[in-house]
N, C-alpha and C positions, 0 to 999 in steps of 0.2 A: 822274335815272335812270328817268324815266317809261318804262313798257313793259318794264322788266327785272324778272325774277322776284326775289323776296326772297332766294332762295339765290344767284342770280347776282350780285345787288347786293352781298351780303356777300363773295362770292368775288372781286369786282373792286376792292375797297377797297384803296387804296395804303397803304404803311406809315405815312405821316404822318396817315392818317385812322383811326387805331386806335379813337378814341372812337365813330365812326360804326359801325364793324364790331361793336364791343361792344354798342352799342345795338340793332343789328339782330338780333344773335344771342341776346339775352335775358340777358346777363350784366350785373349791376348795375355801372355804369361807375365809380363812385367808388373801389371797392376794386380793380377789375380794372386800372385805370390805375395805381393806387398800387403794384401789384405787378408791373407790366409789365416792370420792369428785371430782376427776379429771380423769375420765376414758379415757384410751387410746383407739383409734379406733380399732375395732376388725379386723385388716387386716393381711393377710398372707404376709410376706415379700418376695420380689422377689430377686433371686440371693443369697440366704442364705442356699441352700440345702447342707447338709454335708454328707459325706460318712461314713457309720457305719461299713460295711463289704464289701467284694468283690462285692456283688450284692444288698445290701440294703442301702437306703439313707433316710434321714429325714430332714424336715424343723422343727426344734425344737422351741417351744415357750419359748425361754430363759427368757423372761420377765414375764412369766405366766400371760399374758393379758386375762382378762375375755372375753369369746366368741371366743378365738383363740385356736384351737386344734393343737396338733402335727400332721404333715402330713407325711405319709410314702410312700416309693417307693421301689418296688422290680423289678430289671431289668434283663431280659434274652436276649438271642441273637435274639429273634423274637418279644417279647412283653414286656410291662411294666405294672405292677399292681400298681395302685394308691390307697392309703388308706386314706380316708376322703378328704373333699373338701374346708373347710372354709365356712364362712357364706355368702351365696348369690352368684349370678353370677359373680360379680367382683372378689371375691376371687377365685371362681371356675376357672376363666380364668387364674389367676396367677398360680394356681396349675397345670392346664393343660399345660401351657407354660413351667413350670419347668420339667414336664414329657417328653415333646417333646425335651427339651434340653438334658436330660439324655439319651433318646432313640429315636433319630430322625428317623422317618419313621416306627417306630414299632407300632404294634397294641397296643391300650390302653385298659386295663381292669380297672374297677373302683369298689371298694367295700367300704362300710362305716361301722364304728364300731357300730353305732346306728343311729337312725333317728332324733336326735335333730338338730336344724337348723345349728349350727356351724360345724356339721360333714357331713351333707347330702345335704343341700339346695344350694350348688354350682354346683351340678351335671349336671344340664341342660346346663351349659356353656361349658361343654366338647365337643370335636368334635363329629359330628353325628355318626361316625363309632366306637366310644367308646362302649365297651360292659359292661353294668351295671350288677353287680352280687348282688342278694338279697336272703336272707333266707326267708323261709315261715313266720317265726316269725316277721321279719321286715315288710313284706307286711301286716301282721295282724295289726301291730302298725299303719301303714299308713292308712289302711282302717278304723280303729276304731277312730283315733284321728285327722287324716288329718293335717291341717295347724294350729291347735289351738296353739301349742307351738310357731310357727313362729309369730302368731299374738301377743302373749305375749311379745316376743322379740321386735317386731315392736313398741309396746306401751312404751317400756323403753327409747328409745332415737331416735332423728332424724337420727342419723347415722345408727342405726339398721334398721329404716324404709327405708332409701335410699338403703341399702344393700338387704333387704328381700322383699320389695314390688314387687309383681308379681312373686316371686320365687315359684317353685313347685317341687314336687318329680319327679325324672326321672324314667321312666318305666323300669323295669328289662328286660334284654335280656337273662339272665341265672338265673334260680331259683334252690334252693336246700333246702333240709330238714335239715339234721344233719351236713353234711360236703361236701366240694367240692374241688377236687384236680385239680390244674391248672399247666400246663407246659408252662413256659415262654420262653423256648428254653435253655436247659441246667440248668435250675433252677426250682425246684419243690416247689410249695406252697400249703399248705392246709388251706382252709378257714373253720372255725368252727362256728356253731351256738351254743352259750353257754347256752341258756335257760334264764329264767327270773332272772336276777341279777340286774344291774342298770336299764335296761329296758327289756321288753320281747324279743326284737330283738337284743340283744348284739351279736356282731360278733368279733371273734379273728382271727388273721392271723399268721401262723407259717411257718417259712422258715427253714426246718430241717437241711440242709447242713451247714448253718451258725449259727444255734441255736439262731435265732432272733425271738422274739415273739412280735407282735403288740397286746397289751392286751385290748385296749379300756379302759372303766371305770372299768373293772373287777379287775384290779390290778394297783394301782397308789401310789404316795407318799401321797397325800391327803386322808382323810378318805372316805370310801365307801358311796355312795349316793343311798339310796333305793327309786328310783324315780318313780316306777311303782306299781300299785296295785297287780301285779303279782309277784313282787320281793319276793325272798325267801332266808332266811339264809341257809337253807339246800342245796338249789341249788347252792348258791354262794360258799359255801364250797366245793361242788362237782366240780364246775368249777375251783376253785383254786387247787384242787387235780389233775385235768387234766393238768393244767399248770405246777404244780410241777413235774409231771411225765415226762414232756418234757425236764426238766433241761435246760432252756434257759440261755444263757450267757448274752444276752441283752434283756431288756424289754422296749418297747416303749409304754407308756400309752397314753390315749387320751389327758390328760392334765398334765402339770408339767414336771419336768426334766426326761430325759431318765435314766433308772436305770437297775436293775438286779433282781436276785431271791429274794432279800430282800423285794421287793414289794409284792411278793406272800406270803412269809412266814410271813410278817408283817400283811397282811390281814387275813391269817389263824389264827394267834394268837389272833387278835382282835375279829374276829367273833366267834371263839371257846369260848372265854371268855364271850362275850355277850350272846351266846346261853346257856352256862352252868349256868351262874349266873342268867339270866332271868328265866330259868326253875326252878332253886332252889328257887328263891324268889316267883315265882308264886305258887309253891307247898306249900309254907308257908302261902298262902292265901293273898299275897300282890296284890293290884290293879295295873293296868298298870301305873297309875300316880305315885304310890309309888315306883314301880320298876324303872321307868325312873329317878326319883329323886335320888334314892339310887345309881344306877349304873352310872349315869352321874357324881355324886360326886366322885365315886371311880375312874373313868377313866379320868376325866377332867385334872388332873395334868399331865397325860402322852400324851394327844392328843390335839393339837392346835385347830383343827376344831371340837370342842366338840359339836357344834350345829348340827352336822350330826348324833350324837349318837342316838338321839331320834328315827329316822327312823329305824335304825337297831334294837333297843330295841323293838319298836312297832311290827316289823315283827317277831322277835324272840318270843315275848309274844303270838302272834296269833298262832304260830306253836307249842308252848310248851304244853305238856299234863300234 
């Protein structure tokens, strides 16, 4: 599929290639495939927000439902920051209501970990006074790909169509390049543009006083998904080094269970192995197909979501000299 955008690539996947579509779109494959026969509606639950630390909260997707992200909240004395929205306005309303329960009368700020539909396309349902924060890279993704991914999700099921038809990206009120510092009232938050990892516009949120990192898809339990033509193993490892230097106690990923530093070190170990083995095999004159076959066979016993390895290997092969 060389030369095809990552949105188009996912959109043209045939039914028998469900695992590839899942891998491209950032849904951990093992549980998505397991539930493919009887999918659970991708709805954010109301009333299940739990406290993580003094000022941070999450609605955790405990059932790892495809299309449902973990939702984050950081609450200060004056404002609340919401991280991700759920898929479409109905989910966005649920998340906004949870924010208002946690911080009644507070200013709402909203940031998304990336612009895939289940993370971003509930934003328009938030109250008009909400301040939307976007990185320059996120805005580039929106400008280049628009609603192509949303249309792919819409085509998958009538439920997705009901949730996403008419949804659109919310215009940013606050723009930033590399980082943005936000004072919520006694709680400092740093929002970081991470560069081209899962997507070009990956964003992470760090709460230093409580050592909580909202890592997006850059560090999770499931294997990394190289979903963008801009994705880079080199950049992903640099992002993980940034995360490691923060020494978070809690890591809240985009999907899957809430964890800790082991998500970061696990990704570092995997991607370092993929980079080094791919480079060595390429220098031996092996083709991409040969490297993918060899390295997948080596790594498959250790990793359940082995269908995602091909994207990382392909990216590492392109970068290897």
